[in-house]
N, C-alpha and C positions, 0 to 999 in steps of 0.2 A: 524380767519380762522384756526389757529392751533388746537383749540378745536374741530371745525367742522371736520377737517381732521382726528383727533384722534378718534372721535366718529364714523366716517364713517369706519375707519379701524377696530375698534373693532366690529362694526356691520357686516362687511364683514367676519372677522374671525369667529364670532359666527355663522353666517348663513352658512358658509362653513363647520364648524364642525357639525352643525345640519344636513345639507344635507348629509354629509359623513356617519353619524351614523344612521340616521332615514329615509332617502329617499331611497327607494328600487325601482327596476325595475321589473315589472311583465309582462312577455312576453306571458302569456296565452291569447288566443283570447277570452276566456270567460270573461276576465276583461273588454272587450270592450262593453259588452252587459248589459242591465238593469237586475239586479238580480231578479226583480219582474215579468219579462215578462214570459208568459207561455212557450215560446220556450226555453228560457234559463233554466227555472226550470226543464223542461222535459229533457234537455240535462244534467244538473247536476245530476238528478236522474239516468239517464242512465250511466254516468261515475262512479257514486257511486256504481252501481251494477256491471258493467263490466270493469271499469277502462277506462282511457283516453289515455293509451299508444298505439302508433301505431307500426306496425311491421317494423323491419329492415330486408331486404332481401339480402343475399349474393347469387349471381348467378354464376354458373359454367357452361361454355359452352365447349363442347368437341365433338369429332367425333363419339363416341359410349359410351354406358353405362359403359363398363368396365373401361374407363378412368375417369369417374366421381365419382365412388364409393369411391376410396381411398382419393380423394380430399375432398369430403363431410365429410368423417370420420375425416380427419385431421383438417378441419375448425371447425367442431363441438367440437372436443376435445380442440382446442386452445381457443375458446371463452368460453367454459364451465369451463375452468381453472381459469377464472376471474369473479366469481359470483358477486363481488362488482361493476362490470361494466355492465355485461350482464346477462339476465335471460330468462327463458322460451325458451331455445334453442331447436329447432326442425329441424332435418334433415331426420328422418325416422319415419314412423308411424307404430304402433303395433295394429292390429285389432283382435288379438286372443281373447281379452276379450269381443269383440262384440258378440261372440257366445251365451253368457248368455242372451243377449238382442235380440236374433234372431227373436222373434215374432214381434218385432217392425218394421222389414224390409219386412214383408209379406203384401200382399194386403188383402182386406176384403174377397174375394172369397176363398183364401187359408186358412184364419183363420176360415171361416165357415166349410170348408172341414175337417180341423183338429178337430174342435169342434165336428162335427158329428162322426168322426172316434173314438174320445175318448168316446163319449156316447155309441157307439156300442161295444167298446172294454172294457168298464168299468168292467163287470163281470170277464173278463179274467185277467185284471190288478189287480183285487182283489183276484185272486188265483183260480178262478173257471175254470180250464183248460178243464173241460168236455164240455164247450161251443164250443170247437174246433173240436169235432167229427162230422162226416158227417151228422148224423141224426139231431143233434142240429142245425148245420149250415143250413140244408134244412128247418127245422121248423122256424128258425129265419128269413130266406129269405121269406118264405111264409107269416109269420106274418107281415113282413115289407111291402109286396105287398098288403096285405089286408087293411092295415092302409092308403094306398094311395087312394085318390078319383079316381073314375072310369076314368075321363077324363085324368088323369095323369099317369094311370097305364102302358100304352105302354112305356113311358119314364122310368118309374121305372124298368120295366122288362128289358129294354135295358141296364140300368145301372147295374142291378144285373148280367146279362149275361156277361157284360164287366168285372165285378169284379171276376166272376167265371173263366173267361178266364185268367185273371192275376194271380189268385190263382193257377190255374192248371199249368201255366208256371213256377210259383215259385216252386211248388212241383216237376215238371219235372227236373228243374235245380238242386234241392237239392238231388233228387234220381238218377241223372244221373252220368256218369263216373267222371265228374269233381267235383261233390258235391259242387257246387257254390251256392251263395245266390242271388236271384233276388227278389226285393221288389215287393209285390203286390200293393203298393201305390206309383207309380213312381213320382207323383206330389209332394207329401210330401218329398220323398227322394231327389228329385232334389233341393227343397228349402233348406233342411238340408245340402245337399252337397255344395250348394253355400255359405252358412254361414260358414261351416267348412273350405272352401277353403280360407277364409280370413286369412291373416297372416301379417307378418312384411315386410315392403318394404321401399325403399328409396324414397325421394321426387324427382322423376325424371320424366320428360315428357314421353309420350308413345313412341316417336321416339328415346328416349335415347340420346338426344343432349343437354338438359338443366337440371341441377340439382339445388336444392335450399336448403339453410340453413336459417331458419327464427328465429329471436330472438327479444327481447325487451330490451331497456336500463333499468338498474336496478333503477336508480334515474333520475328524470327529473330536469334538471337545469333551474330554472325559474328566476334566477337573471341576466343572461346574455342574450343579444339580440340573439346571435348565441348559441342556446341551445345544450348541450351535446357535445361541441367541443372536449373535452378530450376523450370521448368514441369514437367519430367518427374518430379522429386521430389514436387511438389505433386499431380500426378495419382496417383502411387502412394499418397500419403497419403489421398486421396479414396477410392481403391479399397479400401485397407485398412479404412477406417471403414465403407464400404458392405458389405464382406465380413463384418464383425462383426455388422452389422445384419441381413443376409440370409444366414445360414449355409447355407441350403438350396441355394444356387447357387454357382457358381465364377466369379470375375471375373478377366479377364486384360487385358493391355495389349500392343498390337502396332502395326505401322505402320513405314514407313521412317524417320521421325525418331527413333522409339524404338530401333530396331535400330542406327542410326548412333550415337546417343548412348551406348548400351551398348558398342559397339565402340570408340569414341573414348575412353571412360573407361578401359576395360581397357587400351587402347594407351597412354594417357597414364600410367597407373600403371606399366605394364610398362617404358615407355621411361625414366621417372624412376628406377625401381628398377635397371634395367640400366645407366643412365648412372652412378649412384653406384657400382655394383659395378665398372664398367669403370674409373672414376677410381681407385678403391682398388686394383684389380688392376694398373693401369699404375704406380701409385705403388709397389706392392709389388715389381713386377718391376724397376723402375729402382733401388729401394732395394737389391735383391739384386745388381744389376749394378754399382752404384757403391760399395757397401760402407759407406754412410753416409747418414743421413737429412737432413743439413743441405743439401747440394748438390741433393739430389732435391727438397726443399721449394722451393729457389730456382727450379728448372726448372718445377715445377708452378705457382708464383706467376707467373712470366713467361708461361707458357702461358695462364693465366687472364686476365692483362692483355691479351694478344693477342686472346683471344676477345671481350673487352669492346670492344676497338678495332674488331674486325670487326663487332660489332653496331652500333656508331656509324656505321661506313662503310656498312653496309646501309641504315640509316635515311636517310643522305644520298643514296645512289645509287639505291635502289629505293623505300624508304619503307614497305615491308611485307614480310611473309613469307607464303608459301603452304604448303600441306600438304607439299610436297616440300622447299622451301628451308628449312623450319623444322628440318630434320635436319642443317644444315650444321655444327652443333656437333660431331657425331660425326666429321666429316671433319677438323676442326681438332684434335681430341684425337688422332686416329689419325696424321695427317701432320704437323701443326704442331709436335708435340713432338719430332720427329726432329732438327730444327735445333738445339735446345738440347742434346739428348743428344750429337750429333756434336761440337758445340763444347766442351761440358764434358768429354767424354771426351778430346779433344785437349789440353785445358788440364791435366787431371790427369796425362796422359802426360808433358807437359813438366815439370810440377812434380816428377814422380818422378825426373827427371834432375837435379834440384837447382836449378832456376831459382826466383827469387822470384816473388811473386804477379803483380806488374805485368808483368814480363818474360814470364812464362808465358802470360798473357792475350794479349799482343801476338804472341808466336810462334805460338800456336794460331790466332789470327786470320789471320796471314800465311800459314801453311801450309795451313790447312783452310777459311779464309773463302771463297775463290773456288769451291771445290767445293760448299760449303753454299749459296752464292748461286746457283750453276747449278742445284742440285737444287730450290731454292725457286722460281726463275723458270720452269723447265721444267714443274714441277707446276702452277703458277699459270696458265701459258699453256695447258696442256691443259684446265684447267677453263674458262678464258675462251673456248676454242673451242666448248665446249658451249653457251655463251651465244649462239651464232649460230643455233641451232636455232629453228624456229617454235613448238615446244612450250614455252609460256611457263613452265610449272612447272620444267622441266629447265633452261631458259635462265637463269632467276633463280638457281637453285641453283648453276649454274656460275659466274656473275658473283660472287655473294656468297662462295662457297668460294674462288675465285681471289684475291679481295681479302683474305680472311681468312688464307690461307697466306702471302701477302706480308707482311701485318702481323705474323704470328707470327714470320716470319724477321727482320723489323726489330727486334721485341722481343727475340729471342734474341741478336742481334748488337749490341744497344745496351744494353738494360736488364739483361740477364743478366750481362755483364761488369762493369757498375757494381756490381751487388749482390754478385757474387763478390769483387770488389776490396775492398768495404767489410767484408764478413764475414771473408774469409781474412787480410786485413792485420792484423786485431786478434788473430789466432791464427796468426801466421806461424811460430811455433816448433812448433806442433802438427803431427804427421805428416799428410801428405795421405792421404785415403782411397784404398785400393787397389781398383781396379775388379776385377770378377769375371774370372778368368783361364780362358779356354776353350781354351788351347793343347792341353791333354791330350785334349780331345774332338775337336779338329779335326786333330790330327797324323795319325791313321790315314787320314784322307781325303787329306791331302797326300802322305803316304808312298806311297800306291798310286793315283796319278792316273788310270790307265787303268781300274782297277776302279771307282773312284768315278764316272768319266764314263759307263761302261757301265751302272752301276746307276741313274744319273740319267736316262739315255736310256730305259731300260726302264720306270722309274717314270712318265716323261712319256708314253710310248706307252700305258701302261695307263690312266692318267688321261684321256688323249685319247679313249679308247673311250667314255667317258661323255658326251662332247660331243654325241653324236647325240640324246640325250634332251632337249637344250635347245631343239629346234625341233619 
């Protein structure tokens, strides 16, 4: 037994070291999908082109625009001062450079008008100013009308008259007392004026009550379940300081990275809390069932060793955990402990008949070992079958859980007997603990089998009615 325990301890240390150095946690949802699926490949192509970082939004709420502007400037300056955490900070937009791209913002009709105007004005633009004298203008207009088919000449003449009226108004304004300029092409001038009016402005809603600062995290933390917790905490510190400086406004934080971080933090805390409670609950139930803490402690120790072995095997076989496969520990606690319970229960039953420790361990293995092995192998095979699915998150969970169950079975049938032999041999004269007797509770069910079967069928039928709500 000493050699078995030493070998188990070495295996546990080696598996723990392997898991600590080689087993990583990948929190990206892309890790859950099949890399060969069309959807995932399109998504990866998209993120390679545009990035996969989502926006973080700082929201400032105030009574009027004048209160928001200094707060937005302060927040933008504060986050921009930490480029190692935050990037792509945007709190105001500058559209002055859009003017060079102004033609992109006109419709096709306006573009046609501009093109026609340029064709007509081409000689003038090339320096032939003689085209602007009245005689040439009249000849140009007459030639233009002659080129138009007869059925469209009334419209052409009306257009020429309207253009002459605009030209006359422009000349009158230029020669008048104010010597002002009035464009003879108001549509083109209006479009140009709209483009020229574009300038720099803050990201504030039209009613002036909400302002925004948008940014992205510089680095995405993919090793922790709650990603970017350090950056999120720092943002909240900046917001808290700004809130004290500007008490007349309210400052909030939102965006998909913030929501995900809050959810994962709450989930991480809850899962840790429930894992501890479940461990203690399992310990308490087994303690009640076996009537002694010593053997229960041995079962839980062996289960912990099997879980560590499973982590080492996961590091070798897969190399990482995803959001789904990270929950394989719950499966090991729920199913892996059954093998130790079944074996130890058989051992205590044989000890109760008067066998010594070694003989009781051997008889328990002979009588119940095949059944325990069959249970472990069938459970593991069921999980391995899940590994055939194309959904990578579930597939990895199936492979890791299947390996873990087999390793828990090996630990229960090798390490547990060695520990029991070492412990109980030193206290051979002590009475074996008496497992919880449930004969009194089960006897009514066995005494009336037909009633029990009918009740079971009715209960099954009643519960089956709820299955329609699953789809």
